[in-house]
PDB file with SEQRES, HELIX, SHEET and CRYST1 records, atoms N, CA, C and O in Angstrom:
SEQRES   1 A   85  UNK UNK UNK UNK UNK UNK UNK UNK UNK UNK UNK UNK UNK          
SEQRES   2 A   85  UNK UNK UNK UNK UNK UNK UNK UNK UNK UNK UNK UNK UNK          
SEQRES   3 A   85  UNK UNK UNK UNK UNK UNK UNK UNK UNK UNK UNK UNK UNK          
SEQRES   4 A   85  UNK UNK UNK UNK UNK UNK UNK UNK UNK UNK UNK UNK UNK          
SEQRES   5 A   85  UNK UNK UNK UNK UNK UNK UNK UNK UNK UNK UNK UNK UNK          
SEQRES   6 A   85  UNK UNK UNK UNK UNK UNK UNK UNK UNK UNK UNK UNK UNK          
SEQRES   7 A   85  UNK UNK UNK UNK UNK UNK UNK                                  
HELIX    1 AA1 UNK A   37  UNK A   46  1                                  10    
HELIX    2 AA2 UNK A   55  UNK A   57  5                                   3    
HELIX    3 AA3 UNK A   70  UNK A   84  1                                  15    
SHEET    1 AA1 2 UNK A   3  UNK A   4  0                                        
SHEET    2 AA1 2 UNK A  50  UNK A  51 -1                                        
SHEET    1 AA2 3 UNK A  12  UNK A  17  0                                        
SHEET    2 AA2 3 UNK A  20  UNK A  25 -1                                        
SHEET    3 AA2 3 UNK A  31  UNK A  35 -1                                        
CRYST1    1.000    1.000    1.000  90.00  90.00  90.00 P 1           1          
ATOM      1  N   UNK A   1       0.852  -1.136  -0.008  1.00  0.00           N  
ATOM      2  CA  UNK A   1       0.002  -0.012  -0.002  1.00  0.00           C  
ATOM      3  C   UNK A   1       0.925   1.220   0.009  1.00  0.00           C  
ATOM      4  O   UNK A   1       1.670   1.457   0.959  1.00  0.00           O  
ATOM      5  N   UNK A   2       0.845   1.976  -1.062  1.00  0.00           N  
ATOM      6  CA  UNK A   2       1.689   3.132  -1.181  1.00  0.00           C  
ATOM      7  C   UNK A   2       0.779   4.344  -1.305  1.00  0.00           C  
ATOM      8  O   UNK A   2       0.345   4.711  -2.397  1.00  0.00           O  
ATOM      9  N   UNK A   3       0.502   4.954  -0.161  1.00  0.00           N  
ATOM     10  CA  UNK A   3      -0.297   6.190  -0.166  1.00  0.00           C  
ATOM     11  C   UNK A   3       0.552   7.261   0.518  1.00  0.00           C  
ATOM     12  O   UNK A   3       1.401   6.973   1.361  1.00  0.00           O  
ATOM     13  N   UNK A   4       0.292   8.483   0.129  1.00  0.00           N  
ATOM     14  CA  UNK A   4       0.999   9.629   0.744  1.00  0.00           C  
ATOM     15  C   UNK A   4      -0.035  10.602   1.328  1.00  0.00           C  
ATOM     16  O   UNK A   4      -1.123  10.803   0.788  1.00  0.00           O  
ATOM     17  N   UNK A   5       0.353  11.173   2.422  1.00  0.00           N  
ATOM     18  CA  UNK A   5      -0.462  12.248   2.999  1.00  0.00           C  
ATOM     19  C   UNK A   5      -0.128  13.498   2.203  1.00  0.00           C  
ATOM     20  O   UNK A   5       1.016  13.694   1.793  1.00  0.00           O  
ATOM     21  N   UNK A   6      -1.136  14.349   1.985  1.00  0.00           N  
ATOM     22  CA  UNK A   6      -0.900  15.634   1.338  1.00  0.00           C  
ATOM     23  C   UNK A   6      -1.728  16.693   2.011  1.00  0.00           C  
ATOM     24  O   UNK A   6      -2.732  16.403   2.661  1.00  0.00           O  
ATOM     25  N   UNK A   7      -1.307  17.897   1.854  1.00  0.00           N  
ATOM     26  CA  UNK A   7      -1.992  19.089   2.357  1.00  0.00           C  
ATOM     27  C   UNK A   7      -2.768  19.687   1.168  1.00  0.00           C  
ATOM     28  O   UNK A   7      -2.250  19.835   0.061  1.00  0.00           O  
ATOM     29  N   UNK A   8      -4.043  20.025   1.457  1.00  0.00           N  
ATOM     30  CA  UNK A   8      -4.821  20.642   0.391  1.00  0.00           C  
ATOM     31  C   UNK A   8      -4.248  22.064   0.106  1.00  0.00           C  
ATOM     32  O   UNK A   8      -4.785  23.064   0.581  1.00  0.00           O  
ATOM     33  N   UNK A   9      -3.173  22.119  -0.660  1.00  0.00           N  
ATOM     34  CA  UNK A   9      -2.382  23.338  -0.836  1.00  0.00           C  
ATOM     35  C   UNK A   9      -3.150  24.601  -1.262  1.00  0.00           C  
ATOM     36  O   UNK A   9      -2.872  25.671  -0.721  1.00  0.00           O  
ATOM     37  N   UNK A  10      -4.090  24.528  -2.192  1.00  0.00           N  
ATOM     38  CA  UNK A  10      -4.783  25.768  -2.538  1.00  0.00           C  
ATOM     39  C   UNK A  10      -5.604  26.337  -1.410  1.00  0.00           C  
ATOM     40  O   UNK A  10      -5.747  27.555  -1.308  1.00  0.00           O  
ATOM     41  N   UNK A  11      -6.158  25.471  -0.541  1.00  0.00           N  
ATOM     42  CA  UNK A  11      -7.018  25.954   0.519  1.00  0.00           C  
ATOM     43  C   UNK A  11      -6.321  26.113   1.888  1.00  0.00           C  
ATOM     44  O   UNK A  11      -6.904  26.659   2.824  1.00  0.00           O  
ATOM     45  N   UNK A  12      -5.155  25.663   1.986  1.00  0.00           N  
ATOM     46  CA  UNK A  12      -4.469  25.662   3.296  1.00  0.00           C  
ATOM     47  C   UNK A  12      -3.099  26.353   3.180  1.00  0.00           C  
ATOM     48  O   UNK A  12      -2.304  26.033   2.296  1.00  0.00           O  
ATOM     49  N   UNK A  13      -2.847  27.284   4.067  1.00  0.00           N  
ATOM     50  CA  UNK A  13      -1.507  27.885   4.205  1.00  0.00           C  
ATOM     51  C   UNK A  13      -0.989  27.609   5.606  1.00  0.00           C  
ATOM     52  O   UNK A  13      -1.752  27.533   6.570  1.00  0.00           O  
ATOM     53  N   UNK A  14       0.313  27.463   5.692  1.00  0.00           N  
ATOM     54  CA  UNK A  14       0.876  27.152   7.035  1.00  0.00           C  
ATOM     55  C   UNK A  14       2.325  27.631   7.073  1.00  0.00           C  
ATOM     56  O   UNK A  14       3.005  27.821   6.065  1.00  0.00           O  
ATOM     57  N   UNK A  15       2.729  27.808   8.316  1.00  0.00           N  
ATOM     58  CA  UNK A  15       4.102  28.256   8.568  1.00  0.00           C  
ATOM     59  C   UNK A  15       4.481  27.715   9.931  1.00  0.00           C  
ATOM     60  O   UNK A  15       3.664  27.735  10.851  1.00  0.00           O  
ATOM     61  N   UNK A  16       5.696  27.234  10.077  1.00  0.00           N  
ATOM     62  CA  UNK A  16       6.166  26.828  11.391  1.00  0.00           C  
ATOM     63  C   UNK A  16       7.068  27.949  11.950  1.00  0.00           C  
ATOM     64  O   UNK A  16       8.082  28.328  11.364  1.00  0.00           O  
ATOM     65  N   UNK A  17       6.631  28.455  13.122  1.00  0.00           N  
ATOM     66  CA  UNK A  17       7.343  29.591  13.726  1.00  0.00           C  
ATOM     67  C   UNK A  17       7.688  29.235  15.146  1.00  0.00           C  
ATOM     68  O   UNK A  17       6.788  28.965  15.941  1.00  0.00           O  
ATOM     69  N   UNK A  18       8.973  29.222  15.503  1.00  0.00           N  
ATOM     70  CA  UNK A  18       9.418  28.883  16.822  1.00  0.00           C  
ATOM     71  C   UNK A  18       8.796  27.616  17.404  1.00  0.00           C  
ATOM     72  O   UNK A  18       8.358  27.626  18.555  1.00  0.00           O  
ATOM     73  N   UNK A  19       8.748  26.527  16.638  1.00  0.00           N  
ATOM     74  CA  UNK A  19       8.245  25.266  17.062  1.00  0.00           C  
ATOM     75  C   UNK A  19       6.720  25.173  17.118  1.00  0.00           C  
ATOM     76  O   UNK A  19       6.181  24.215  17.670  1.00  0.00           O  
ATOM     77  N   UNK A  20       6.023  26.155  16.554  1.00  0.00           N  
ATOM     78  CA  UNK A  20       4.581  26.097  16.503  1.00  0.00           C  
ATOM     79  C   UNK A  20       4.118  26.185  15.065  1.00  0.00           C  
ATOM     80  O   UNK A  20       4.475  27.116  14.343  1.00  0.00           O  
ATOM     81  N   UNK A  21       3.306  25.196  14.644  1.00  0.00           N  
ATOM     82  CA  UNK A  21       2.763  25.178  13.325  1.00  0.00           C  
ATOM     83  C   UNK A  21       1.498  25.979  13.352  1.00  0.00           C  
ATOM     84  O   UNK A  21       0.587  25.671  14.120  1.00  0.00           O  
ATOM     85  N   UNK A  22       1.411  27.042  12.502  1.00  0.00           N  
ATOM     86  CA  UNK A  22       0.225  27.868  12.368  1.00  0.00           C  
ATOM     87  C   UNK A  22      -0.391  27.524  11.033  1.00  0.00           C  
ATOM     88  O   UNK A  22       0.237  27.675   9.985  1.00  0.00           O  
ATOM     89  N   UNK A  23      -1.644  27.054  11.082  1.00  0.00           N  
ATOM     90  CA  UNK A  23      -2.303  26.544   9.891  1.00  0.00           C  
ATOM     91  C   UNK A  23      -3.600  27.271   9.716  1.00  0.00           C  
ATOM     92  O   UNK A  23      -4.366  27.406  10.671  1.00  0.00           O  
ATOM     93  N   UNK A  24      -3.882  27.760   8.485  1.00  0.00           N  
ATOM     94  CA  UNK A  24      -5.114  28.530   8.204  1.00  0.00           C  
ATOM     95  C   UNK A  24      -5.799  27.924   7.001  1.00  0.00           C  
ATOM     96  O   UNK A  24      -5.193  27.816   5.935  1.00  0.00           O  
ATOM     97  N   UNK A  25      -7.043  27.528   7.150  1.00  0.00           N  
ATOM     98  CA  UNK A  25      -7.878  27.018   6.035  1.00  0.00           C  
ATOM     99  C   UNK A  25      -8.511  28.251   5.379  1.00  0.00           C  
ATOM    100  O   UNK A  25      -9.361  28.900   5.989  1.00  0.00           O  
ATOM    101  N   UNK A  26      -8.120  28.574   4.178  1.00  0.00           N  
ATOM    102  CA  UNK A  26      -8.626  29.786   3.499  1.00  0.00           C  
ATOM    103  C   UNK A  26     -10.104  29.684   3.101  1.00  0.00           C  
ATOM    104  O   UNK A  26     -10.785  30.705   3.002  1.00  0.00           O  
ATOM    105  N   UNK A  27     -10.587  28.510   2.882  1.00  0.00           N  
ATOM    106  CA  UNK A  27     -11.977  28.337   2.522  1.00  0.00           C  
ATOM    107  C   UNK A  27     -12.918  28.546   3.705  1.00  0.00           C  
ATOM    108  O   UNK A  27     -13.907  29.273   3.613  1.00  0.00           O  
ATOM    109  N   UNK A  28     -12.592  27.897   4.807  1.00  0.00           N  
ATOM    110  CA  UNK A  28     -13.496  27.991   5.987  1.00  0.00           C  
ATOM    111  C   UNK A  28     -13.148  29.120   6.926  1.00  0.00           C  
ATOM    112  O   UNK A  28     -13.986  29.588   7.696  1.00  0.00           O  
ATOM    113  N   UNK A  29     -11.893  29.557   6.856  1.00  0.00           N  
ATOM    114  CA  UNK A  29     -11.411  30.581   7.777  1.00  0.00           C  
ATOM    115  C   UNK A  29     -10.955  29.992   9.143  1.00  0.00           C  
ATOM    116  O   UNK A  29     -10.579  30.743  10.043  1.00  0.00           O  
ATOM    117  N   UNK A  30     -10.991  28.657   9.286  1.00  0.00           N  
ATOM    118  CA  UNK A  30     -10.570  28.020  10.511  1.00  0.00           C  
ATOM    119  C   UNK A  30      -9.068  28.183  10.696  1.00  0.00           C  
ATOM    120  O   UNK A  30      -8.307  28.078   9.733  1.00  0.00           O  
ATOM    121  N   UNK A  31      -8.640  28.438  11.920  1.00  0.00           N  
ATOM    122  CA  UNK A  31      -7.273  28.629  12.268  1.00  0.00           C  
ATOM    123  C   UNK A  31      -6.900  27.500  13.235  1.00  0.00           C  
ATOM    124  O   UNK A  31      -7.645  27.189  14.165  1.00  0.00           O  
ATOM    125  N   UNK A  32      -5.736  26.897  12.996  1.00  0.00           N  
ATOM    126  CA  UNK A  32      -5.253  25.806  13.818  1.00  0.00           C  
ATOM    127  C   UNK A  32      -3.884  26.141  14.269  1.00  0.00           C  
ATOM    128  O   UNK A  32      -3.171  26.892  13.604  1.00  0.00           O  
ATOM    129  N   UNK A  33      -3.484  25.587  15.418  1.00  0.00           N  
ATOM    130  CA  UNK A  33      -2.136  25.754  15.949  1.00  0.00           C  
ATOM    131  C   UNK A  33      -1.692  24.424  16.514  1.00  0.00           C  
ATOM    132  O   UNK A  33      -2.465  23.730  17.175  1.00  0.00           O  
ATOM    133  N   UNK A  34      -0.427  24.063  16.248  1.00  0.00           N  
ATOM    134  CA  UNK A  34       0.103  22.826  16.842  1.00  0.00           C  
ATOM    135  C   UNK A  34       1.509  23.151  17.401  1.00  0.00           C  
ATOM    136  O   UNK A  34       2.381  23.640  16.682  1.00  0.00           O  
ATOM    137  N   UNK A  35       1.693  22.870  18.671  1.00  0.00           N  
ATOM    138  CA  UNK A  35       2.983  23.096  19.333  1.00  0.00           C  
ATOM    139  C   UNK A  35       3.880  21.862  19.247  1.00  0.00           C  
ATOM    140  O   UNK A  35       3.384  20.739  19.154  1.00  0.00           O  
ATOM    141  N   UNK A  36       5.134  22.059  19.276  1.00  0.00           N  
ATOM    142  CA  UNK A  36       6.185  21.081  19.448  1.00  0.00           C  
ATOM    143  C   UNK A  36       5.995  19.828  18.541  1.00  0.00           C  
ATOM    144  O   UNK A  36       6.253  19.905  17.340  1.00  0.00           O  
ATOM    145  N   UNK A  37       5.548  18.680  19.105  1.00  0.00           N  
ATOM    146  CA  UNK A  37       5.413  17.511  18.320  1.00  0.00           C  
ATOM    147  C   UNK A  37       4.406  17.679  17.203  1.00  0.00           C  
ATOM    148  O   UNK A  37       4.607  17.177  16.098  1.00  0.00           O  
ATOM    149  N   UNK A  38       3.320  18.385  17.488  1.00  0.00           N  
ATOM    150  CA  UNK A  38       2.348  18.666  16.451  1.00  0.00           C  
ATOM    151  C   UNK A  38       2.972  19.405  15.286  1.00  0.00           C  
ATOM    152  O   UNK A  38       2.619  19.146  14.135  1.00  0.00           O  
ATOM    153  N   UNK A  39       3.863  20.294  15.547  1.00  0.00           N  
ATOM    154  CA  UNK A  39       4.561  21.052  14.462  1.00  0.00           C  
ATOM    155  C   UNK A  39       5.459  20.149  13.634  1.00  0.00           C  
ATOM    156  O   UNK A  39       5.566  20.292  12.416  1.00  0.00           O  
ATOM    157  N   UNK A  40       6.096  19.221  14.322  1.00  0.00           N  
ATOM    158  CA  UNK A  40       6.972  18.236  13.612  1.00  0.00           C  
ATOM    159  C   UNK A  40       6.089  17.369  12.737  1.00  0.00           C  
ATOM    160  O   UNK A  40       6.427  17.133  11.577  1.00  0.00           O  
ATOM    161  N   UNK A  41       4.943  16.877  13.265  1.00  0.00           N  
ATOM    162  CA  UNK A  41       4.059  16.034  12.478  1.00  0.00           C  
ATOM    163  C   UNK A  41       3.545  16.811  11.284  1.00  0.00           C  
ATOM    164  O   UNK A  41       3.491  16.281  10.174  1.00  0.00           O  
ATOM    165  N   UNK A  42       3.168  18.062  11.497  1.00  0.00           N  
ATOM    166  CA  UNK A  42       2.642  18.901  10.391  1.00  0.00           C  
ATOM    167  C   UNK A  42       3.707  19.041   9.265  1.00  0.00           C  
ATOM    168  O   UNK A  42       3.382  18.945   8.081  1.00  0.00           O  
ATOM    169  N   UNK A  43       4.941  19.261   9.648  1.00  0.00           N  
ATOM    170  CA  UNK A  43       6.006  19.364   8.641  1.00  0.00           C  
ATOM    171  C   UNK A  43       6.174  18.046   7.903  1.00  0.00           C  
ATOM    172  O   UNK A  43       6.418  18.018   6.697  1.00  0.00           O  
ATOM    173  N   UNK A  44       6.042  16.980   8.629  1.00  0.00           N  
ATOM    174  CA  UNK A  44       6.167  15.616   8.037  1.00  0.00           C  
ATOM    175  C   UNK A  44       5.060  15.406   7.031  1.00  0.00           C  
ATOM    176  O   UNK A  44       5.320  14.917   5.932  1.00  0.00           O  
ATOM    177  N   UNK A  45       3.800  15.770   7.379  1.00  0.00           N  
ATOM    178  CA  UNK A  45       2.714  15.629   6.467  1.00  0.00           C  
ATOM    179  C   UNK A  45       2.858  16.537   5.252  1.00  0.00           C  
ATOM    180  O   UNK A  45       2.600  16.129   4.120  1.00  0.00           O  
ATOM    181  N   UNK A  46       3.277  17.780   5.509  1.00  0.00           N  
ATOM    182  CA  UNK A  46       3.457  18.779   4.461  1.00  0.00           C  
ATOM    183  C   UNK A  46       4.554  18.324   3.475  1.00  0.00           C  
ATOM    184  O   UNK A  46       4.475  18.646   2.289  1.00  0.00           O  
ATOM    185  N   UNK A  47       5.533  17.610   3.927  1.00  0.00           N  
ATOM    186  CA  UNK A  47       6.574  17.068   3.088  1.00  0.00           C  
ATOM    187  C   UNK A  47       6.223  15.854   2.314  1.00  0.00           C  
ATOM    188  O   UNK A  47       7.067  15.323   1.593  1.00  0.00           O  
ATOM    189  N   UNK A  48       4.936  15.357   2.433  1.00  0.00           N  
ATOM    190  CA  UNK A  48       4.513  14.183   1.681  1.00  0.00           C  
ATOM    191  C   UNK A  48       4.822  12.881   2.367  1.00  0.00           C  
ATOM    192  O   UNK A  48       5.319  11.940   1.749  1.00  0.00           O  
ATOM    193  N   UNK A  49       4.532  12.829   3.621  1.00  0.00           N  
ATOM    194  CA  UNK A  49       4.823  11.636   4.457  1.00  0.00           C  
ATOM    195  C   UNK A  49       4.099  10.402   3.807  1.00  0.00           C  
ATOM    196  O   UNK A  49       2.946  10.494   3.385  1.00  0.00           O  
ATOM    197  N   UNK A  50       4.798   9.301   3.750  1.00  0.00           N  
ATOM    198  CA  UNK A  50       4.209   8.097   3.229  1.00  0.00           C  
ATOM    199  C   UNK A  50       3.418   7.379   4.305  1.00  0.00           C  
ATOM    200  O   UNK A  50       3.888   7.242   5.434  1.00  0.00           O  
ATOM    201  N   UNK A  51       2.239   6.927   3.973  1.00  0.00           N  
ATOM    202  CA  UNK A  51       1.382   6.219   4.910  1.00  0.00           C  
ATOM    203  C   UNK A  51       1.874   4.823   5.144  1.00  0.00           C  
ATOM    204  O   UNK A  51       2.155   4.097   4.191  1.00  0.00           O  
ATOM    205  N   UNK A  52       1.986   4.427   6.400  1.00  0.00           N  
ATOM    206  CA  UNK A  52       2.279   3.043   6.763  1.00  0.00           C  
ATOM    207  C   UNK A  52       1.367   2.691   7.900  1.00  0.00           C  
ATOM    208  O   UNK A  52       1.306   3.445   8.872  1.00  0.00           O  
ATOM    209  N   UNK A  53       0.650   1.586   7.839  1.00  0.00           N  
ATOM    210  CA  UNK A  53      -0.198   1.199   8.935  1.00  0.00           C  
ATOM    211  C   UNK A  53       0.600   0.915  10.189  1.00  0.00           C  
ATOM    212  O   UNK A  53       1.736   0.448  10.121  1.00  0.00           O  
ATOM    213  N   UNK A  54      -0.009   1.203  11.353  1.00  0.00           N  
ATOM    214  CA  UNK A  54       0.613   0.964  12.623  1.00  0.00           C  
ATOM    215  C   UNK A  54       0.889  -0.535  12.801  1.00  0.00           C  
ATOM    216  O   UNK A  54       0.050  -1.354  12.426  1.00  0.00           O  
ATOM    217  N   UNK A  55       2.013  -0.901  13.349  1.00  0.00           N  
ATOM    218  CA  UNK A  55       2.371  -2.310  13.500  1.00  0.00           C  
ATOM    219  C   UNK A  55       1.312  -3.110  14.247  1.00  0.00           C  
ATOM    220  O   UNK A  55       1.108  -4.289  13.960  1.00  0.00           O  
ATOM    221  N   UNK A  56       0.650  -2.487  15.186  1.00  0.00           N  
ATOM    222  CA  UNK A  56      -0.332  -3.217  16.015  1.00  0.00           C  
ATOM    223  C   UNK A  56      -1.614  -3.541  15.224  1.00  0.00           C  
ATOM    224  O   UNK A  56      -2.426  -4.351  15.669  1.00  0.00           O  
ATOM    225  N   UNK A  57      -1.791  -2.911  14.059  1.00  0.00           N  
ATOM    226  CA  UNK A  57      -3.010  -3.171  13.240  1.00  0.00           C  
ATOM    227  C   UNK A  57      -2.734  -4.044  12.049  1.00  0.00           C  
ATOM    228  O   UNK A  57      -3.623  -4.297  11.236  1.00  0.00           O  
ATOM    229  N   UNK A  58      -1.459  -4.525  11.935  1.00  0.00           N  
ATOM    230  CA  UNK A  58      -1.089  -5.407  10.851  1.00  0.00           C  
ATOM    231  C   UNK A  58      -1.205  -6.850  11.352  1.00  0.00           C  
ATOM    232  O   UNK A  58      -0.625  -7.191  12.382  1.00  0.00           O  
ATOM    233  N   UNK A  59      -1.951  -7.703  10.631  1.00  0.00           N  
ATOM    234  CA  UNK A  59      -2.097  -9.130  11.117  1.00  0.00           C  
ATOM    235  C   UNK A  59      -0.723  -9.838  11.189  1.00  0.00           C  
ATOM    236  O   UNK A  59       0.102  -9.670  10.292  1.00  0.00           O  
ATOM    237  N   UNK A  60      -0.486 -10.605  12.223  1.00  0.00           N  
ATOM    238  CA  UNK A  60       0.826 -11.288  12.318  1.00  0.00           C  
ATOM    239  C   UNK A  60       0.987 -12.347  11.254  1.00  0.00           C  
ATOM    240  O   UNK A  60       0.020 -12.943  10.780  1.00  0.00           O  
ATOM    241  N   UNK A  61       2.238 -12.564  10.893  1.00  0.00           N  
ATOM    242  CA  UNK A  61       2.498 -13.604   9.858  1.00  0.00           C  
ATOM    243  C   UNK A  61       3.086 -14.822  10.599  1.00  0.00           C  
ATOM    244  O   UNK A  61       3.794 -14.709  11.599  1.00  0.00           O  
ATOM    245  N   UNK A  62       2.745 -15.974  10.045  1.00  0.00           N  
ATOM    246  CA  UNK A  62       3.217 -17.253  10.626  1.00  0.00           C  
ATOM    247  C   UNK A  62       4.675 -17.430  10.252  1.00  0.00           C  
ATOM    248  O   UNK A  62       5.031 -17.357   9.076  1.00  0.00           O  
ATOM    249  N   UNK A  63       5.508 -17.661  11.233  1.00  0.00           N  
ATOM    250  CA  UNK A  63       6.927 -17.933  10.957  1.00  0.00           C  
ATOM    251  C   UNK A  63       7.208 -19.371  10.983  1.00  0.00           C  
ATOM    252  O   UNK A  63       6.463 -20.134  11.598  1.00  0.00           O  
ATOM    253  N   UNK A  64       8.257 -19.790  10.340  1.00  0.00           N  
ATOM    254  CA  UNK A  64       8.615 -21.206  10.269  1.00  0.00           C  
ATOM    255  C   UNK A  64       9.080 -21.702  11.624  1.00  0.00           C  
ATOM    256  O   UNK A  64       9.770 -20.977  12.341  1.00  0.00           O  
ATOM    257  N   UNK A  65       8.717 -22.924  11.990  1.00  0.00           N  
ATOM    258  CA  UNK A  65       9.122 -23.536  13.214  1.00  0.00           C  
ATOM    259  C   UNK A  65      10.599 -23.963  13.012  1.00  0.00           C  
ATOM    260  O   UNK A  65      10.932 -24.618  12.025  1.00  0.00           O  
ATOM    261  N   UNK A  66      11.477 -23.578  13.969  1.00  0.00           N  
ATOM    262  CA  UNK A  66      12.878 -23.944  13.803  1.00  0.00           C  
ATOM    263  C   UNK A  66      13.119 -25.485  13.979  1.00  0.00           C  
ATOM    264  O   UNK A  66      12.448 -26.159  14.761  1.00  0.00           O  
ATOM    265  N   UNK A  67      14.074 -25.969  13.236  1.00  0.00           N  
ATOM    266  CA  UNK A  67      14.423 -27.420  13.351  1.00  0.00           C  
ATOM    267  C   UNK A  67      15.177 -27.627  14.652  1.00  0.00           C  
ATOM    268  O   UNK A  67      16.002 -26.807  15.055  1.00  0.00           O  
ATOM    269  N   UNK A  68      14.874 -28.731  15.290  1.00  0.00           N  
ATOM    270  CA  UNK A  68      15.580 -29.065  16.565  1.00  0.00           C  
ATOM    271  C   UNK A  68      16.281 -30.392  16.398  1.00  0.00           C  
ATOM    272  O   UNK A  68      15.674 -31.382  15.990  1.00  0.00           O  
ATOM    273  N   UNK A  69      17.605 -30.409  16.726  1.00  0.00           N  
ATOM    274  CA  UNK A  69      18.303 -31.658  16.598  1.00  0.00           C  
ATOM    275  C   UNK A  69      17.987 -32.579  17.772  1.00  0.00           C  
ATOM    276  O   UNK A  69      17.753 -32.119  18.889  1.00  0.00           O  
ATOM    277  N   UNK A  70      17.982 -33.840  17.516  1.00  0.00           N  
ATOM    278  CA  UNK A  70      17.649 -34.836  18.583  1.00  0.00           C  
ATOM    279  C   UNK A  70      18.664 -34.787  19.705  1.00  0.00           C  
ATOM    280  O   UNK A  70      18.286 -34.947  20.865  1.00  0.00           O  
ATOM    281  N   UNK A  71      19.915 -34.577  19.415  1.00  0.00           N  
ATOM    282  CA  UNK A  71      20.981 -34.535  20.494  1.00  0.00           C  
ATOM    283  C   UNK A  71      20.643 -33.431  21.482  1.00  0.00           C  
ATOM    284  O   UNK A  71      20.749 -33.644  22.690  1.00  0.00           O  
ATOM    285  N   UNK A  72      20.239 -32.253  21.004  1.00  0.00           N  
ATOM    286  CA  UNK A  72      19.911 -31.149  21.881  1.00  0.00           C  
ATOM    287  C   UNK A  72      18.699 -31.462  22.723  1.00  0.00           C  
ATOM    288  O   UNK A  72      18.646 -31.125  23.906  1.00  0.00           O  
ATOM    289  N   UNK A  73      17.717 -32.113  22.107  1.00  0.00           N  
ATOM    290  CA  UNK A  73      16.490 -32.476  22.825  1.00  0.00           C  
ATOM    291  C   UNK A  73      16.823 -33.550  23.908  1.00  0.00           C  
ATOM    292  O   UNK A  73      16.323 -33.478  25.030  1.00  0.00           O  
ATOM    293  N   UNK A  74      17.645 -34.508  23.559  1.00  0.00           N  
ATOM    294  CA  UNK A  74      18.038 -35.550  24.528  1.00  0.00           C  
ATOM    295  C   UNK A  74      18.763 -34.956  25.713  1.00  0.00           C  
ATOM    296  O   UNK A  74      18.560 -35.414  26.838  1.00  0.00           O  
ATOM    297  N   UNK A  75      19.621 -33.931  25.504  1.00  0.00           N  
ATOM    298  CA  UNK A  75      20.317 -33.307  26.595  1.00  0.00           C  
ATOM    299  C   UNK A  75      19.337 -32.602  27.535  1.00  0.00           C  
ATOM    300  O   UNK A  75      19.495 -32.644  28.755  1.00  0.00           O  
ATOM    301  N   UNK A  76      18.324 -31.954  26.952  1.00  0.00           N  
ATOM    302  CA  UNK A  76      17.330 -31.241  27.761  1.00  0.00           C  
ATOM    303  C   UNK A  76      16.554 -32.270  28.574  1.00  0.00           C  
ATOM    304  O   UNK A  76      16.306 -32.074  29.764  1.00  0.00           O  
ATOM    305  N   UNK A  77      16.180 -33.344  27.937  1.00  0.00           N  
ATOM    306  CA  UNK A  77      15.362 -34.407  28.571  1.00  0.00           C  
ATOM    307  C   UNK A  77      16.206 -35.020  29.715  1.00  0.00           C  
ATOM    308  O   UNK A  77      15.667 -35.259  30.795  1.00  0.00           O  
ATOM    309  N   UNK A  78      17.467 -35.270  29.512  1.00  0.00           N  
ATOM    310  CA  UNK A  78      18.300 -35.857  30.534  1.00  0.00           C  
ATOM    311  C   UNK A  78      18.497 -34.935  31.677  1.00  0.00           C  
ATOM    312  O   UNK A  78      18.529 -35.383  32.824  1.00  0.00           O  
ATOM    313  N   UNK A  79      18.635 -33.634  31.421  1.00  0.00           N  
ATOM    314  CA  UNK A  79      18.739 -32.662  32.544  1.00  0.00           C  
ATOM    315  C   UNK A  79      17.486 -32.541  33.327  1.00  0.00           C  
ATOM    316  O   UNK A  79      17.540 -32.412  34.550  1.00  0.00           O  
ATOM    317  N   UNK A  80      16.343 -32.578  32.676  1.00  0.00           N  
ATOM    318  CA  UNK A  80      15.068 -32.517  33.338  1.00  0.00           C  
ATOM    319  C   UNK A  80      14.902 -33.775  34.199  1.00  0.00           C  
ATOM    320  O   UNK A  80      14.414 -33.682  35.325  1.00  0.00           O  
ATOM    321  N   UNK A  81      15.293 -34.931  33.701  1.00  0.00           N  
ATOM    322  CA  UNK A  81      15.147 -36.185  34.445  1.00  0.00           C  
ATOM    323  C   UNK A  81      16.005 -36.135  35.680  1.00  0.00           C  
ATOM    324  O   UNK A  81      15.576 -36.630  36.722  1.00  0.00           O  
ATOM    325  N   UNK A  82      17.233 -35.547  35.626  1.00  0.00           N  
ATOM    326  CA  UNK A  82      18.117 -35.501  36.756  1.00  0.00           C  
ATOM    327  C   UNK A  82      17.544 -34.523  37.832  1.00  0.00           C  
ATOM    328  O   UNK A  82      17.667 -34.778  39.030  1.00  0.00           O  
ATOM    329  N   UNK A  83      16.948 -33.457  37.402  1.00  0.00           N  
ATOM    330  CA  UNK A  83      16.350 -32.496  38.332  1.00  0.00           C  
ATOM    331  C   UNK A  83      15.167 -33.077  39.104  1.00  0.00           C  
ATOM    332  O   UNK A  83      14.972 -32.770  40.280  1.00  0.00           O  
ATOM    333  N   UNK A  84      14.374 -33.925  38.427  1.00  0.00           N  
ATOM    334  CA  UNK A  84      13.157 -34.438  39.017  1.00  0.00           C  
ATOM    335  C   UNK A  84      13.448 -35.675  39.913  1.00  0.00           C  
ATOM    336  O   UNK A  84      12.576 -36.096  40.674  1.00  0.00           O  
ATOM    337  N   UNK A  85      14.642 -36.242  39.825  1.00  0.00           N  
ATOM    338  CA  UNK A  85      14.946 -37.441  40.629  1.00  0.00           C  
ATOM    339  C   UNK A  85      15.263 -37.138  42.041  1.00  0.00           C  
ATOM    340  O   UNK A  85      15.535 -38.049  42.822  1.00  0.00           O  
TER     341      UNK A  85                                                      
END                                                                             
């Protein structure tokens, strides 16, 4: 999935000043302000940030079961037997 975030450039003007993103929607007249992290995110979006789903929302993939050698398994079994005796 290759999507990019974009800012509606003709209708929105913005400027980051001293760590604050000042955003103005020219159509509606709404004014927004984002401090610190919000300003960083706004610059990221304005720069064409690529959309990636959050890792917690991506279904897990089945991984291959590792091969186990019998000698390793026998050693574990022998150790367990000695502990339980």
